[in-house]
RODO-2510 file (C-alpha; in nm, 4 decimals, decimal comma):
residues 206
     n   res          X          Y          Z
     1     m     0,0000     0,0000     0,0000
     2     k     0,1654     0,3199    -0,1176
     3     t     0,0484     0,6754    -0,0756
     4     d     0,0786     0,8882    -0,3900
     5     i     0,1826     1,2381    -0,2882
     6     d    -0,0650     1,3840    -0,5408
     7     q    -0,3466     1,2183    -0,3431
     8     m    -0,2429     1,3689    -0,0120
     9     r    -0,3887     1,6887     0,1287
    10     f    -0,1928     1,9901     0,0108
    11     d    -0,1013     2,0975     0,3648
    12     l     0,0382     1,7500     0,4386
    13     r     0,2489     1,7659     0,1236
    14     i     0,4050     2,0879     0,2519
    15     i     0,4824     1,9234     0,5868
    16     a     0,6238     1,6121     0,4162
    17     s     0,8598     1,8292     0,2101
    18     w     1,0110     1,9664     0,5331
    19     i     1,0963     1,6241     0,6812
    20     e     1,4484     1,4881     0,6369
    21     p     1,4735     1,1235     0,5187
    22     g     1,5413     0,8686     0,7913
    23     s     1,4114     1,0930     1,0703
    24     k     1,2408     0,9718     1,3848
    25     i     0,8860     1,1135     1,3874
    26     l     0,6046     1,1472     1,6406
    27     g     0,2634     1,2311     1,4936
    28     l     0,0182     1,3759     1,7451
    29     g    -0,3480     1,3345     1,6512
    30     c    -0,2294     1,1505     1,3417
    31     g    -0,5787     1,0580     1,2185
    32     d    -0,5825     0,7739     0,9665
    33     g    -0,2068     0,7930     0,9219
    34     e    -0,2006     0,9471     0,5751
    35     l     0,1078     1,1586     0,6422
    36     l     0,2928     0,9037     0,8551
    37     h     0,2382     0,6332     0,5926
    38     y     0,3758     0,8541     0,3165
    39     l     0,6800     0,9447     0,5249
    40     k     0,7444     0,5821     0,6171
    41     v     0,7231     0,4591     0,2576
    42     h     0,8919     0,7444     0,0748
    43     k     1,1272     0,8970     0,3339
    44     k     1,2004     0,5848     0,5401
    45     v     1,1196     0,7573     0,8694
    46     r     1,0839     0,5711     1,1967
    47     e     0,7299     0,6633     1,2918
    48     t     0,5237     0,6700     1,6095
    49     g     0,1714     0,8086     1,6231
    50     i    -0,0813     0,8943     1,8924
    51     e    -0,4512     0,9099     1,8046
    52     i    -0,7487     0,9145     2,0385
    53     k    -1,0107     0,7578     1,8073
    54     e    -0,9999     0,3785     1,8076
    55     s    -1,1257     0,3424     1,4482
    56     r    -0,8472     0,5658     1,3188
    57     v    -0,5867     0,3768     1,5190
    58     a    -0,7117     0,0547     1,3603
    59     t    -0,6762     0,2104     1,0137
    60     c    -0,3181     0,3153     1,0939
    61     i    -0,2289    -0,0334     1,2143
    62     e    -0,3721    -0,1808     0,8944
    63     k    -0,1262     0,0419     0,7081
    64     g     0,1602    -0,1027     0,9100
    65     l     0,2105     0,2059     1,1254
    66     s     0,3150     0,2137     1,4889
    67     v     0,0291     0,4115     1,6441
    68     l    -0,1011     0,4178     2,0014
    69     q    -0,4498     0,5066     2,1182
    70     g    -0,4513     0,7800     2,3781
    71     d    -0,4673     1,1467     2,4695
    72     i    -0,1795     1,3375     2,3106
    73     n    -0,1474     1,5662     2,6142
    74     e    -0,0884     1,2687     2,8441
    75     e     0,0962     1,0249     2,6187
    76     i     0,3656     1,2741     2,5168
    77     l     0,4781     1,2904     2,8814
    78     d     0,6010     0,9288     2,8584
    79     y     0,8799     1,0117     2,6129
    80     p     1,2309     1,1192     2,7167
    81     n     1,3864     1,4473     2,6097
    82     d     1,5106     1,4807     2,2513
    83     c     1,4042     1,1315     2,1449
    84     f     1,2458     1,2470     1,8149
    85     d     1,3723     1,4540     1,5251
    86     y     1,0243     1,5971     1,4621
    87     v     0,6885     1,6075     1,6379
    88     i     0,3987     1,6871     1,4035
    89     l     0,0729     1,8444     1,5230
    90     s    -0,1426     1,8894     1,2122
    91     q    -0,4678     2,0883     1,2363
    92     t    -0,5151     1,9949     1,6021
    93     l    -0,3817     2,2922     1,8009
    94     q    -0,7251     2,4602     1,7997
    95     q    -0,8659     2,1569     1,9863
    96     v    -0,6085     2,1561     2,2673
    97     f    -0,6986     2,2827     2,6154
    98     e    -0,3469     2,3953     2,7102
    99     p    -0,1607     2,4705     2,3859
   100     d     0,1353     2,6328     2,5603
   101     a     0,1952     2,3221     2,7738
   102     l     0,1640     2,0916     2,4730
   103     i     0,4018     2,3005     2,2613
   104     k     0,6600     2,3015     2,5430
   105     n     0,6325     1,9226     2,5777
   106     m     0,6659     1,8792     2,2003
   107     l     0,9878     2,0792     2,2071
   108     k     1,1206     1,8788     2,5012
   109     v     1,0964     1,5498     2,3163
   110     s     1,2006     1,6689     1,9691
   111     r     1,4691     1,8586     1,7825
   112     k     1,2012     2,0474     1,5863
   113     s     0,8219     2,0437     1,5732
   114     i     0,5710     2,1238     1,2995
   115     v     0,2344     2,2809     1,3797
   116     s    -0,0511     2,3660     1,1421
   117     f    -0,3956     2,5153     1,2011
   118     p    -0,6845     2,6932     1,0256
   119     n    -0,6382     3,0698     1,0093
   120     f    -0,9417     3,2305     1,1724
   121     c    -0,8543     3,5716     1,0267
   122     h    -0,8932     3,4617     0,6643
   123     w    -1,0917     3,7211     0,4693
   124     k    -1,3878     3,4870     0,4096
   125     i    -1,4311     3,4414     0,7840
   126     r    -1,4079     3,8156     0,8464
   127     f    -1,6644     3,8799     0,5733
   128     q    -1,9077     3,6194     0,7095
   129     i    -1,8959     3,7756     1,0552
   130     l    -1,9449     4,1248     0,9126
   131     k    -2,2287     4,0223     0,6808
   132     s    -2,4236     3,7769     0,8953
   133     g    -2,3359     3,8624     1,2539
   134     h    -2,3030     3,4889     1,3258
   135     v    -2,0118     3,2607     1,4056
   136     p    -1,8763     3,1686     1,0612
   137     r    -1,8753     2,8243     0,9004
   138     t    -1,6222     2,7514     0,6267
   139     r    -1,4678     2,4442     0,4637
   140     e    -1,1766     2,4740     0,7055
   141     l    -1,4047     2,5379     1,0065
   142     p    -1,7287     2,3619     0,9070
   143     y    -1,8942     2,3218     1,2471
   144     a    -2,1683     2,5167     1,4215
   145     w    -2,0707     2,6885     1,7453
   146     y    -2,2527     2,4239     1,9531
   147     d    -2,0999     2,1073     1,8001
   148     t    -1,7474     2,2122     1,7104
   149     p    -1,4468     2,0172     1,8410
   150     n    -1,2500     2,3433     1,8219
   151     i    -1,2304     2,5043     2,1642
   152     r    -1,0299     2,8083     2,0507
   153     v    -0,9554     2,9993     1,7340
   154     l    -0,6295     3,1617     1,6286
   155     s    -0,4682     3,3376     1,3369
   156     i    -0,1272     3,3275     1,1749
   157     n    -0,0388     3,6532     1,3509
   158     d    -0,1603     3,5107     1,6813
   159     f     0,0763     3,2152     1,6478
   160     r     0,3714     3,4432     1,5730
   161     r     0,2933     3,6416     1,8885
   162     f     0,2432     3,3155     2,0788
   163     s     0,5965     3,2093     1,9836
   164     k     0,7410     3,5166     2,1537
   165     e     0,5239     3,4806     2,4639
   166     v     0,5903     3,1081     2,5126
   167     g     0,9525     3,1328     2,4002
   168     f     1,0199     2,9206     2,0946
   169     k     1,1829     2,9884     1,7596
   170     i     1,0080     2,9802     1,4210
   171     y     1,2442     2,8169     1,1696
   172     k     1,0111     2,8036     0,8721
   173     e     0,6526     2,8915     0,7872
   174     a     0,4072     2,8562     0,5014
   175     a     0,0673     3,0187     0,4568
   176     i    -0,1573     2,8307     0,2156
   177     n    -0,4988     2,8042     0,0584
   178     a    -0,6374     2,4600    -0,0229
   179     f    -0,9190     2,3580    -0,2570
   180     d    -1,0623     2,0479    -0,4315
   181     d    -1,1212     1,8802    -0,0926
   182     g    -0,7784     1,9919     0,0191
   183     k    -0,5938     1,7943    -0,2491
   184     k    -0,4781     2,1074    -0,4325
   185     g    -0,3589     2,4408    -0,3077
   186     k    -0,1183     2,7277    -0,3319
   187     v     0,1220     2,9132    -0,1077
   188     v     0,0143     3,2661    -0,0128
   189     g     0,2952     3,5203    -0,0100
   190     v     0,1070     3,8494     0,0244
   191     m    -0,0770     3,9420     0,3465
   192     p    -0,1035     3,5784     0,4613
   193     n    -0,3009     3,6602     0,7765
   194     f    -0,5737     3,7983     0,5498
   195     f    -0,5547     3,5773     0,2405
   196     a    -0,4411     3,2334     0,3690
   197     s    -0,6751     2,9708     0,5116
   198     y    -0,4021     2,7686     0,6891
   199     g    -0,0742     2,8378     0,8635
   200     i     0,2079     2,5820     0,8876
   201     f     0,5096     2,6428     1,1112
   202     m     0,8319     2,4591     1,1878
   203     i     0,9411     2,5535     1,5375
   204     g     1,2193     2,4739     1,7826
   205     k     1,3935     2,5759     2,0997
   206     y     1,6038     2,8903     2,1207
***
């Protein structure tokens, strides 16, 4: 079973391009293992994943991935310092109760970490709020206020400020828009906090 990179979500392709071959990877909230499987097959990484949903863990195991079922906030505490080259947290930060604590723990156990999230200050979201006066619903944030798994919202600029307040370094970043069910996309270079729907950051310790 091989994952064609053209079939992966565009944001995951960006993340995959940042990973060095042969690295040791921890995927937090790794879902059905799409990214980890690609990295294992094509970049020969040594992968570990943590996913809370049993059905997704089963899918990962069927793909031959080493994935544990559990809460990422608790399970990451079991790993020693600097035991991974990268920890990946893809589109999950907005669902975390204590993001500062999780980021600090990610940077304890890894050389670098990669974080991505929907940008709540995208122009379509701003326009929906202005026009309707209601909490917006978009492809990136499709839930109603009462059934969303997202407990907080943030923007690309918020994350940059967060890096200074928490105390970690941003090594690399990409602002993107995705379309065609996320399979295609483009990098946004101009006013990313306004025009990009996702932010992706590679971070590390100072």
